[in-house]
VMD Tcl script that draws the C-alpha trace (Angstrom):
set ca {
  {-2.86 19.98 5.50}
  {0.53 18.44 4.43}
  {1.48 15.01 4.41}
  {5.53 13.62 4.09}
  {7.08 10.35 4.21}
  {9.41 9.80 6.91}
  {10.74 6.45 6.26}
  {10.14 4.34 2.89}
  {8.71 1.25 3.26}
  {9.66 -1.87 1.60}
  {7.42 -4.85 0.11}
  {10.19 -7.71 0.52}
  {10.91 -10.72 2.66}
  {14.44 -12.45 3.17}
  {14.61 -15.90 3.87}
  {16.57 -14.91 6.94}
  {13.38 -12.76 8.34}
  {11.37 -9.83 7.75}
  {12.83 -6.83 6.39}
  {10.32 -5.01 8.98}
  {10.59 -1.41 6.47}
  {7.17 0.24 6.60}
  {6.34 3.66 5.97}
  {6.14 6.41 8.57}
  {4.56 9.82 7.88}
  {4.03 12.99 9.07}
  {0.76 15.12 8.95}
  {1.41 18.31 9.41}
  {-1.84 21.24 10.19}
  {-1.91 24.59 11.42}
  {-1.76 23.20 14.90}
  {-0.50 20.00 15.07}
  {2.30 17.69 14.68}
  {0.67 14.26 13.75}
  {2.87 10.60 12.85}
  {1.39 7.92 11.51}
  {3.29 4.73 12.62}
  {6.75 4.80 14.01}
  {8.45 2.04 12.28}
  {10.99 -0.43 13.72}
  {14.13 0.01 15.62}
  {16.04 -0.28 12.89}
  {15.13 2.78 11.22}
  {15.48 4.94 14.34}
  {18.13 7.10 13.49}
  {16.76 7.79 10.12}
  {13.41 8.77 11.61}
  {14.99 11.20 13.93}
  {17.05 12.60 10.65}
  {13.96 12.68 8.41}
  {12.16 14.96 11.26}
  {15.14 17.01 12.05}
  {14.70 17.71 8.01}
  {11.07 18.71 8.63}
  {11.99 21.20 11.51}
  {10.34 18.72 13.62}
  {11.29 17.60 17.01}
  {10.38 14.82 18.64}
  {8.59 16.45 21.54}
  {6.92 18.87 19.06}
  {4.72 15.56 17.78}
  {1.43 15.88 19.67}
  {-0.10 12.85 18.10}
  {1.03 9.64 17.14}
  {-1.29 7.07 15.36}
  {-0.73 3.35 15.58}
  {-2.43 1.28 12.40}
  {-1.44 -1.60 14.26}
  {1.25 -2.99 17.28}
  {3.62 -5.32 15.27}
  {7.32 -4.44 15.76}
  {7.97 -2.70 12.32}
  {5.05 0.15 12.92}
  {5.23 0.63 16.91}
  {9.01 0.44 18.00}
  {9.63 3.73 18.07}
  {6.85 4.93 19.94}
  {8.95 5.58 22.67}
  {10.79 8.81 20.69}
  {7.70 10.95 21.51}
  {7.31 11.85 25.15}
  {4.80 14.33 24.54}
  {2.35 12.52 22.02}
  {-1.15 10.90 22.78}
  {-0.98 7.46 21.54}
  {-4.64 6.35 19.02}
  {-4.43 2.23 18.75}
  {-7.95 0.67 18.04}
  {-10.17 -0.54 20.95}
  {-9.96 -4.28 19.41}
  {-6.10 -3.64 18.66}
  {-5.49 -2.85 22.18}
  {-7.86 -6.05 23.56}
  {-5.45 -8.08 20.90}
  {-2.23 -6.93 22.28}
  {-2.84 -7.35 26.03}
  {-3.72 -11.24 25.69}
  {0.12 -11.44 24.40}
  {-0.37 -14.08 22.14}
  {1.09 -12.21 18.70}
  {4.98 -12.66 19.05}
  {5.25 -9.90 16.26}
  {4.40 -7.45 19.23}
  {7.34 -5.87 21.03}
  {7.75 -6.79 24.70}
  {6.93 -3.66 26.52}
  {4.85 -1.61 24.03}
  {1.66 -2.51 26.01}
  {3.26 -1.60 29.48}
  {4.42 1.70 27.58}
  {1.64 3.00 26.39}
  {-0.20 2.20 29.19}
  {1.73 5.07 30.85}
  {1.15 7.48 28.24}
  {-1.97 9.39 27.08}
  {-3.46 6.35 25.44}
  {-6.60 7.05 23.61}
  {-8.47 3.90 22.32}
  {-10.58 4.63 19.30}
  {-13.02 2.78 16.95}
  {-14.66 2.98 13.28}
  {-14.90 6.71 12.67}
  {-13.05 8.59 15.32}
  {-12.06 12.32 14.33}
  {-8.15 12.71 14.94}
  {-8.22 16.14 13.98}
  {-10.02 18.51 11.30}
  {-10.13 16.50 8.04}
  {-8.23 13.53 9.24}
  {-10.54 9.85 10.16}
  {-9.87 6.39 11.69}
  {-11.39 3.66 9.64}
  {-11.56 0.43 10.91}
  {-9.73 -2.12 8.95}
  {-9.19 -5.62 10.50}
  {-7.50 -8.61 9.06}
  {-3.96 -8.29 9.08}
  {-4.58 -8.12 12.72}
  {-8.18 -7.70 14.81}
  {-7.86 -4.36 15.33}
  {-6.07 -2.81 12.41}
  {-7.15 0.74 11.38}
  {-6.37 2.96 8.67}
  {-6.62 7.06 8.41}
  {-8.28 9.02 5.99}
  {-7.12 12.42 5.35}
  {-9.14 14.97 3.09}
  {-6.56 16.58 1.20}
  {-6.87 18.70 -2.02}
  {-10.72 17.60 -2.70}
  {-10.13 14.35 -2.40}
  {-9.36 11.18 0.60}
  {-6.10 10.00 0.62}
  {-5.50 6.75 3.11}
  {-2.39 6.08 5.20}
  {-3.50 2.19 5.19}
  {-1.26 0.07 7.25}
  {-0.71 -3.31 6.95}
  {-4.24 -3.96 5.77}
  {-2.79 -3.28 2.34}
  {0.86 -3.82 1.92}
  {1.59 -3.51 -1.23}
  {0.53 -2.45 -4.77}
  {-0.92 -6.41 -5.43}
  {-3.02 -6.46 -2.29}
  {-5.07 -3.39 -3.03}
  {-5.29 -4.66 -6.77}
  {-6.59 -7.78 -6.14}
  {-7.97 -7.86 -2.40}
  {-5.85 -11.16 -1.59}
  {-2.86 -10.58 1.15}
  {0.05 -12.49 2.80}
  {0.12 -12.77 6.29}
  {-3.34 -12.01 7.70}
  {-5.07 -13.10 10.51}
  {-8.62 -13.19 9.00}
  {-8.41 -13.04 4.77}
  {-12.05 -12.45 4.63}
  {-11.81 -9.81 6.80}
  {-8.86 -8.44 4.89}
  {-10.39 -8.46 1.69}
  {-13.44 -6.62 3.22}
  {-11.22 -3.63 4.49}
  {-9.15 -3.59 1.12}
  {-12.72 -3.38 -0.73}
  {-13.70 -0.28 2.02}
  {-10.78 1.84 1.17}
  {-10.54 1.06 -2.75}
  {-14.39 2.73 -2.28}
  {-13.38 5.44 -0.55}
  {-9.78 6.21 -1.31}
  {-8.25 8.62 -4.09}
  {-4.65 7.87 -2.87}
  {-3.36 5.26 -0.83}
  {0.24 4.69 1.12}
  {0.20 1.03 1.63}
  {2.24 -0.13 4.96}
  {5.35 -1.21 2.47}
  {4.95 0.49 -0.73}
  {4.55 3.62 -2.56}
  {1.73 5.80 -3.10}
  {-0.63 4.46 -4.94}
  {-3.75 6.19 -7.10}
  {-7.20 4.62 -7.49}
  {-9.07 5.50 -10.28}
  {-12.45 3.64 -10.80}
  {-10.93 0.10 -11.26}
  {-7.59 0.68 -11.62}
  {-4.66 1.35 -9.21}
  {-2.00 3.40 -10.47}
  {1.74 2.89 -9.09}
  {3.09 6.92 -8.52}
  {6.43 5.50 -7.49}
  {8.43 2.57 -6.75}
  {10.15 1.77 -3.76}
  {14.01 0.79 -3.37}
  {16.68 -0.28 -1.04}
  {20.20 -0.74 -1.60}
  {22.14 -3.65 0.50}
  {26.24 -2.57 1.15}
  {28.76 -4.89 2.16}
  {31.92 -4.11 4.56}
  {34.78 -2.51 2.53}
  {37.08 -5.37 1.52}
  {34.04 -7.90 0.21}
  {32.96 -9.02 -2.94}
  {29.91 -8.98 -4.26}
  {26.97 -7.15 -6.45}
  {28.05 -4.18 -8.03}
  {31.31 -2.56 -6.06}
  {29.52 -4.46 -2.92}
  {26.38 -2.39 -3.19}
  {23.20 -4.54 -4.30}
  {20.07 -2.15 -5.07}
  {16.68 -3.85 -5.10}
  {13.78 -2.01 -6.91}
  {10.19 -3.24 -7.26}
  {9.26 -2.76 -11.02}
  {6.83 -0.19 -11.80}
  {3.61 -1.45 -13.64}
  {1.96 1.54 -15.51}
  {-1.45 0.17 -13.61}
  {-2.87 -2.59 -12.47}
  {-6.59 -3.27 -13.52}
  {-9.36 -4.01 -11.10}
  {-10.11 -7.88 -10.56}
  {-13.42 -9.44 -11.17}
  {-14.55 -9.66 -7.47}
  {-14.67 -5.76 -6.76}
}
mol new
graphics top color blue
foreach p $ca { graphics top sphere $p radius 0.5 }
foreach p [lrange $ca 0 end-1] q [lrange $ca 1 end] { graphics top cylinder $p $q radius 0.2 }
display resetview
């Protein structure tokens, strides 16, 4: 089994709105190509380019697992015409109520017309690939556990958005702080390696969270405008060596 991050997340917000850069991952097995989350519309061309570099066409993807149905994690679901879509039962019940403004218009109707598989805690997606229930950020959030290299890697979605949330259990933007803390503790107990929704890979070893990579983005102004370093602004997350376990874990 192989995991590649197609689109990189970034753990930041802007004063004019959400940046909406989340991780999109491709999981390749001997028989299947599985995408975990699909990103926001703004990364659509980047996603298609990343798939091409992996020699994968959108029509080759046969399964898409959606951690939850916020726009920055599901807006490119439309790219995968032959895929079965995996969403948790609780997330589906939450989405069809239509109360969450971050769930994009039309995604529920789109999924209704597809091969939609409603899953729950412990559902197997493929051999060595299992869903776990991780509510908090939304009521039906799910994460994906991969058995790789003798360890367990977790694609967490937004139950863990970044390194600080994984280390402390305290989260920003959650519908249920207690559920989020419980879900994060569950992941920390289980995982050897974690990919948050909006940060780079993290390694979990006992009571420590080690940062493997630091995400960055570059913002470029139109030619002729002044600012930054010759119109370029580079935002990079500082990389601490490790983050210690907090008392409540």
